[in-house]
C-alpha positions in Angstrom: 20.1 7.6 6.3 17.1 5.4 6.9 17.4 4.5 10.6 14.5 2.0 10.3 16.3 -0.1 7.8 19.7 0.1 9.4 18.5 -0.4 13.0 16.1 -3.1 11.9 18.7 -5.3 10.1 21.5 -4.7 12.7 19.0 -5.3 15.5 17.7 -8.6 14.1 21.2 -10.0 13.5 22.4 -8.7 16.9 19.6 -10.5 18.8 20.2 -13.8 17.1 24.0 -13.5 17.6 23.5 -12.6 21.3 21.3 -15.7 21.7 24.1 -17.8 20.2 26.7 -16.1 22.5 24.7 -16.6 25.7 23.7 -20.1 24.7 27.3 -21.3 24.7 30.3 -21.2 22.4 29.5 -18.9 19.4 32.2 -20.7 17.4 29.8 -23.6 17.1 27.7 -21.5 14.8 30.5 -20.7 12.4 31.0 -23.3 9.7 32.9 -22.5 6.4 31.3 -25.3 4.3 27.8 -24.2 5.3 28.6 -20.5 4.4 30.0 -21.6 1.1 27.0 -23.6 0.2 24.4 -20.9 1.2 26.1 -17.7 0.4 28.0 -18.9 -2.7 25.2 -21.0 -4.0 22.6 -18.2 -3.5 24.8 -15.6 -5.3 25.4 -17.8 -8.4 21.9 -19.3 -8.5 20.2 -15.9 -8.5 22.7 -14.5 -11.0 21.5 -17.2 -13.4 18.0 -15.8 -13.3 19.0 -12.3 -14.5 21.5 -10.6 -16.8 24.8 -9.7 -15.2 24.1 -6.0 -15.7 20.7 -6.1 -14.0 22.1 -8.3 -11.2 24.9 -5.9 -10.4 22.6 -2.8 -10.7 20.2 -4.3 -8.1 22.8 -3.7 -5.3 23.1 -0.1 -6.4 19.3 0.3 -6.3 19.4 -1.4 -2.8 21.3 1.6 -1.5 18.0 3.5 -1.5 16.7 1.1 1.2 19.4 2.5 3.5 19.2 6.2 2.6 16.4 8.7 2.4 16.7 11.6 -0.1 13.0 12.1 -1.0 11.4 15.5 -0.6 8.5 16.2 1.7 5.3 16.2 -0.4 4.0 19.3 1.5 7.2 21.2 0.8 7.1 20.2 -2.8 3.5 21.4 -3.1 4.5 24.8 -1.6 7.4 25.2 -4.1 5.2 24.3 -7.1 2.5 26.8 -6.0 5.0 29.5 -5.6 6.3 28.7 -9.1 2.7 28.8 -10.5 2.3 32.3 -9.0 5.6 33.5 -10.4 4.7 32.1 -13.9 1.3 33.8 -13.8 2.8 37.1 -13.0 6.0 37.1 -15.0 5.4 34.4 -17.6 6.9 31.0 -18.1 10.4 32.3 -18.8 10.5 33.8 -15.3 10.8 30.2 -13.9 14.3 30.0 -15.3 15.5 32.3 -12.5 14.0 30.2 -9.7 16.3 27.8 -7.9 14.9 24.3 -7.7 16.5 21.5 -5.6 14.3 18.6 -6.8 16.0 17.2 -9.9 12.8 15.9 -11.5 11.0 19.3 -11.0 14.1 21.1 -12.4 13.9 18.9 -15.5 10.2 19.7 -16.0 10.8 23.4 -15.6 13.6 23.3 -18.2 11.1 21.6 -20.6 8.7 24.5 -20.0 11.3 27.1 -20.5 12.5 25.4 -23.7 8.9 25.8 -25.1 7.9 22.1 -25.4 4.2 21.4 -25.7 2.3 20.3 -22.6 1.6 16.8 -24.1 5.3 16.3 -24.9 6.3 17.4 -21.4 3.8 15.1 -19.7 4.8 12.1 -21.9 8.5 12.7 -21.4 8.2 13.0 -17.6 5.9 10.0 -17.5 8.5 7.9 -19.3 11.2 9.0 -16.8 8.9 8.1 -13.9 8.1 4.7 -15.3 11.8 3.9 -15.9 12.5 4.7 -12.2 9.6 2.5 -11.1 11.0 -0.3 -13.3 14.5 0.0 -11.7 12.9 -0.4 -8.3 10.8 -3.3 -9.5 13.8 -5.2 -10.8 15.8 -4.5 -7.6 12.9 -5.8 -5.6 12.6 -8.9 -7.8 16.3 -9.8 -7.4 16.2 -9.4 -3.6 13.0 -11.5 -3.5 14.8 -14.1 -5.5 17.6 -14.1 -3.0 15.0 -14.5 -0.3 13.6 -17.6 -2.1 16.9 -19.2 -3.1 18.8 -18.8 0.2 16.5 -21.1 2.2 16.5 -23.6 -0.7 20.3 -23.6 -0.7 20.1 -24.2 3.1 18.0 -27.3 2.5 20.5 -28.4 -0.2 23.3 -28.0 2.4 21.2 -29.9 4.9 20.9 -32.8 2.5 24.7 -32.7 1.8 25.3 -32.8 5.6 22.9 -35.7 6.1 24.6 -37.7 3.3 28.0 -37.1 4.9 26.6 -38.0 8.3 25.1 -41.3 7.1 28.2 -42.2 5.2 30.3 -41.7 8.3 28.0 -43.6 10.8 30.8 -46.0 11.5 33.1 -43.1 12.5 31.5 -41.3 15.5 34.0 -38.4 15.2 32.8 -37.5 11.7 29.1 -37.5 12.6 29.3 -34.2 14.6 30.9 -32.0 11.8 28.5 -33.5 9.2 25.5 -32.7 11.4 26.8 -29.2 11.9 26.8 -28.6 8.1 23.3 -30.1 7.9 21.8 -27.8 10.5 23.8 -24.6 10.0 23.0 -24.3 6.3 19.3 -24.2 7.1 20.0 -21.5 9.7 22.1 -19.4 7.4 19.6 -19.6 4.6 16.7 -18.6 6.9 18.7 -15.7 8.3 19.8 -14.3 4.9 16.2 -14.5 3.6 14.2 -13.3 6.5 16.6 -10.8 8.1 18.1 -9.2 5.0 16.8 -10.0 1.5 13.1 -9.9 2.0 13.1 -6.8 4.2 15.3 -5.0 1.7 12.9 -6.0 -1.1 9.9 -4.7 0.8 11.7 -1.4 1.5 12.5 -1.0 -2.2 8.8 -1.4 -2.9 8.0 1.3 -0.4 10.6 3.6 -1.9 9.1 3.0 -5.3 5.7 4.0 -4.2 7.0 7.1 -2.5 9.0 8.2 -5.5 6.1 7.5 -7.9 3.9 9.7 -5.7 6.3 12.6 -5.7 7.0 12.4 -9.5 3.2 12.2 -10.2 2.8 15.4 -8.1 5.6 17.1 -10.1 4.1 16.1 -13.4 0.6 17.5 -12.5 2.3 20.6 -11.2 4.4 21.2 -14.3 1.4 20.7 -16.7 -0.7 22.9 -14.5 1.9 25.7 -14.5 2.4 25.4 -18.3 -1.3 25.5 -19.1 -1.8 28.6 -16.8 -3.9 26.9 -14.2 -5.0 29.0 -11.3 -2.4 28.6 -8.5 -5.1 28.2 -5.8 -6.8 25.4 -7.8 -3.5 23.8 -8.5 -2.7 23.8 -4.8 -5.9 22.0 -4.1 -5.1 19.4 -6.8 -1.6 18.8 -5.5 -2.7 18.5 -1.9 -4.3 15.2 -2.8 -0.7 13.8 -2.9 0.0 14.9 0.7 -0.9 12.1 3.2 -3.6 13.4 5.5 -4.0 16.8 3.8 -7.6 16.2 2.7 -8.6 14.7 6.0 -7.1 17.7 7.9 -8.9 20.1 5.6 -12.2 18.3 6.3 -11.6 18.4 10.1 -10.8 22.1 9.9 -14.1 22.8 8.0 -16.1 20.8 10.6 -14.4 22.8 13.5 -15.4 26.1 11.8 
C-alpha cells in the first residue's frame, strides 16, 4: 500500500471536515442537489470525452496510485547481474532454471530461452513497455479531466443556485436553500479536483516514470545477457538506472 497517497487524501478530507465540524453544524455542508450536480455532472461530462472502455479502465489503473508493487532498482540490478554470470558460465539455457519474481524480466528470459534474436527481443519488450506507459497516460488524462470538469460543474451549480435565489427573492424562506446550492457546489467541485482527482493523476504520472525506468533497466539487461556482455560492464551500465548510484560511486572514489 502507498501510505503517502492514502494518508494524503484521507488527511486532506479529514482536515476540511474537521473545520466544518468545529465551525458549527456539519449538516449545513451536506446538500443533495449540490452533490448531484457536481458528482453526477462530472461523471457523465468526463465520460463523454472518452470511450466507455477507456473511461472504466482508468479506475483500474488508478489502483496503482494506492498500491506499490514495483521492485527496488538496486535489487533488480543484482538479480540481472547474477543471471548474466550464470549465462556466461552455463549458457543461455541455464537461465530457464533460475526463479524470477519480476514478470517483465521473466518474459524477457523466456524470449532468450526460446532463441529469439536480440533485435526481436528488444522490439517486443519495448512495445510492452510503451503499452504500459500509454495506459498510465490515459489514466492520468482522465483524472486530469475530472480535475478540470469538477470545478466547472461547481460553477454551473452556483449559477443554478443564484437563479433559484433570485427567482425566490419575494420568499425569504427559499433564499437560504438556494444560496446553499450556489455555494456548496463550488466547494464540492474544488474538493474533488484538488483533494482527489489531480493528486491521483500526478501519482499515476510518477508510477509511469518508475515503471518505465524499471522496464528500461530490464530491457538493457536482457539484451546484454543475450549478447554475452561482460557481467561487470553490464552491472556498471545498469547502475545508471539506480537513483544515487553514480553519485555514491564518485564519492567513494574521492574518499579513496
